[in-house]
Residue, then its C-alpha position, 0 to 999 in steps of 0.5 A: m510519499k508515493y508507493i510504486i508497487d511491483g504488482y505480481n511480487l505483491l500478489k504472489h506474497p503469502l501476506f496477501n493470500s487473502y486477496l488472491k483470486e484465480d483471475p489476476i483482475l479479480t485479485v486487483k479488484s479486491i486489493v486496490p480498494v484496501l490500498m485506496k482506503e489506507l493510502g489514498h491516491n498515493f500508490v500505483i501497482v505495476f504489472d507485466g504484460k497487457f490486460d484490461i484495467p478496470p476503468d475506476f482503477v486506471g490511475f492506480v494500476k499500470v501495465s508495462g505492455t509487451a515492449q518492456d517488463a514491469d521492472t523496466y517500466i518502474v525504473n523508467l517511471l522514476l526517471k521520467k517523474g523523478a525519484d523524490n518522494k517515491i518508494v518502490v515496494t518489491n522483494d526483487v533484488h535486481l529491481s531494488m538495485r536498479v531503483k536505488s541506482v536512480g536515487s529512489s528508496v525501496i521497501s520489502i513487501e513485508e515492510f509495506f504490509q506493516i505500513i498498511k496494518k499500522k494505518e489500519r490500526k490508526s484509523y480504527h482508533k480514530k473512529v468516532r463513537k455514538d457520543g462523538l468521542s474516539k476510543k482513545e479519548m474515551d480511554d483517557i477519560n476512563k483513566e482520569l476517572k479511575d485515578l480520581w476515584g482511586i480505582e486500580 
């Protein structure tokens, strides 16, 4: 699954205020690594206008240029690359209707935030401890021992 994210819609949302900087480029530099960690290479953020994209974010950040807006860029991207296995992340009703008309799915910024948080929680529980066991494995062993010893 690849997420195509309406950039300014994402950055202006209160859920992402902790990443907000005065300069949009600095905001992008703070949020892209988080998304890379949770989604790998399965996302692209699209912005209106034209600005210099940091070289290490070229595959993850796109700008629509001056000839079209970000909404049109997103729809054209879906038409060009195909709408299968792509989800557009936006709260823009007009863009949502256009995206659905070309056969792609749409989720809200809030739903996307929950996906990111869910992935963060999963990765936290998979962290390996010093002894080589994950937290879940340790919890399972503790539960089994408590049952054997008749505790709780």
